[in-house]
C-alpha positions, 0 to 999 in steps of 0.5 A: 500500500503507499506511504503517505508522510505527515509532519513529524520524522519517521512517522507515516500512514497507510490507507486501509478500510475502516474496521467496525464502520464504512469508509477508509481509515489511517493506518499509522507506522513509525520507522527509526534506528537503533542499534545500528538497525532500521525498525519499521512498525505498526503502530495503530488505526486511526478510528480502532485504536484511536491513532493520530501521527502526534501519538505515533510520534511520541510512541516512536520516541519511547521506543528509540529511548527503550521506554515501551516494547513494540507490539510485537514484544508485548504480544510475545510477553503477553503469550508468556504470561498466559502460558505462565498461569496456565500453568498453574490452571488444573484443567481436566488434561493437567489432573490426567497427568498428575493422576497418570503420574501417581499411578504409575504402577496400577493395572487400570492405567493404560486403559484409563488413558485410552478412555481419557484421550479418546473420549474425554480429552477433546471435549472437557480437557481444556476446562478446569472442573468448576468451568464444566456445566452439567450438559457438557457432561450430558452432552458427551455421554448422550454421544458416547451412548450412540456408539459405546455399550453403556457399561463402556460410557459409565467407565468414561463417565466414573473416570471423570468423576475419579479425575474431578474428586482426585483434585478436590482431594488434592486442593488443586481445583475446585469440585463440580455443581452438579451430580454426573447421571451414569448410564443404566447398565444391567450387567447383572450377568450370572455365568453357569455351566450344564454338568456335562459342561463343568465335567468337559471343563474340569477334565481339559484342566486335568490334561493341560500342561500348563500348571499355572492357569489350570490350578488358577481355573481351579482356585477360582472354581474351588473358592470362588475368589476374585481373579484380582485376589488370585493375582495377589495372593501370597503364600503368607496368606494361606493359613493350612493349619487353621484352614483359611484364605486371607484376602488382605491386598486391596480386597474389594469390600476394602478390608482384610477377609478370611475365606475357608480352605476347603478340601480341593482347594487345599490339595490344589496349593499343597501340589503347586510350586512355590517358586515366588512369594506370590502363588501364582506368578508368570515365568519371571517370577512376577504377580500375573497382571493378566493371564486370559492368553494362558487361561481362555486356550484352556477354556475353548479346548472344553468347548464351553460357550466363547462369551463364558469369562474363563475365570470371573464365571468359574466364581459364579460357577461356584456361587450358583452351585452353593445356592442352587444346593439349598444348603447355603443361605444369602448371609453366609453366600455373600461372606463366602464370595466377599460382597460387600453389601448383600445386594450382589449376592441377591443376583444367586437368590432366584436359584436357592428360590427354585431349589424350595420350590422343588423340595416343597413340590417333592413334599407335596408329591410324597404326601399326595402318593402317601394319600393315595396310598391309604385310600387304596389300602382302605379299599383293599381292607373291605 
């Protein structure tokens, strides 16, 4: 654009379309030498910045004397200040970084990382918890429900709540001003096996050459222990003399608990090799964090359904057998399964009820047969 001189030395302007209005306005520039270099800087616009040639001249003097920074230097300084301020802003992404750093050895860290990066960071990552409103979270949940299973969406929402609570507990941020709605999940899946399926599975386990996988499956079936409890089971937790197993490593109920060591589980452990402090270990002598690649081949070879979970499913089989026997009340079953709440145990109540119905029906049949027999005896005597 063409330069237009002014009455002030080193000050000129160009003409451009007015910002925020019609017509043309002047755009002022200054030119000066400093430290042997020639500088040309844009100072401001006639209307937007209320700039005049006289003001531009004073700014030129300040720039030469070092009393004023250039517009570019001001922008750089403001950006640096903003970045420095952002270091102390605990948005959701910053909370995740700190949360992840403090859970470096946690087994679920990688799964949580995937959920955060894929589903939470794009929409909520740059916001601080107190800036997030309910509609923000609702939109995330609604969109996820379109493509993901309710259980997965529930995991995402639970991770979001954990991150916020993590920050609040450490006084890094303010909490939410609303309650996070969780999707309803009907995951009360009670896996069971028929007698033939169980027989085939036990036969396949006996034929397996993978001692660790075979014995951890036996223990799941004989004790009903959770997968994580079996992974963290140490030899010091097995009391062969008193006949108990102590579940003390991060138990789901929150406190250490004891379950009976029955004869079948005792025999499994008595024969199992002791090579480390943990009962079930990898070839490196470390506790398992996952054993699916080793137990799934056994499950597949036995011919049981693909959706049957190799370890958790056996825990359900253990519980189902006890409930359907009619010899174990729900309170005892709750204690054996180390359920914190009886609500979890109620999923097996229908099995016990069915057994009671069958027993009642049997009693009715016996009485009916006895009555029929008495009538026949009376007729014979006549």
